[in-house]
N, C-alpha and C positions, 0 to 999 in steps of 0.2 A: 581632790581636781575631778570629781563625778567619777571616778574611775570602780567599774562595777565589778563585783567578786562573785562569779558563778559556779559551784562544786558541776562535776559531769554530767549529773544525772537531774540538775535543776538549772536549765538551762534554756531559757526561752528563745523560740522559734522564731528568727527574722527573715523576712523576704522581702527586700528591696530594690529597685531598679539601680544600678552604681552609673553615674555620667561624670563623664571630665570634662568641664568648662573651664572656659579661661578665667585665671585669678580676677582680671579686670570687672567680671560681671557680679562678683560677690557682693554683696552689702552687708557688712556688720551692723548691729545696732547695740551692742551693748560694751559699756566701758572695760576693760579687761585689768585684770590684778597681774602687775608686773613680773611677781616673784612666782606666779604661776606659770607663765610663759616661759620664763626662765627653767624653771623645772620639766617644762614639756620638751623644750632645747636640748637640757642635757640628756634627757632620758632618750632623744632623737638620736643624740649623739651617740651614746652608750650603746644603742641597740642597733641601731642602721637601718631599723623599720620602723613605721608605724602600723598600727591596726586600726583606728578608728577615722574614717574620712570626715572632711566637715559636711556637715548634715546640710542642705539647703530645701528651702521652700520651691518647688518644682515651678513654679509658676515667675515669682519674684526673684528669687535667688537669693534675700535674706536669709541668714544665720540662722539656724535653730538649736545648733549643737554644733559646739568647736570654737568657740570664740576666740579661745587662748592658742588653739593654733591657727588659726587667721594670719595673725601679724609674724609668724616665723614664716609660715609659706609666702606670705607676700614679700618678706624679704629674702628668701630665697631665690623668685621667681626673678626679681630685680638684681639680683648678682649673677644669674643664668644670661642677662642679656649682653 
């Protein structure tokens, strides 16, 4: 599922701006694998927290990373309305 494993001494430095945008502005462009979405859902249910946001292009809001997280967050926002 694209999970990165890093040791405490071999961890890349990542500096990025984090911004919340409405899910309706997000544009996915890849098909997702159903069981990976289900695995993420189970992980989120068990841990109660997620560590990696959906990464978007800052101009177009096209999903660069997080295609399997997007459907879950989309369904969560629909149930919150």
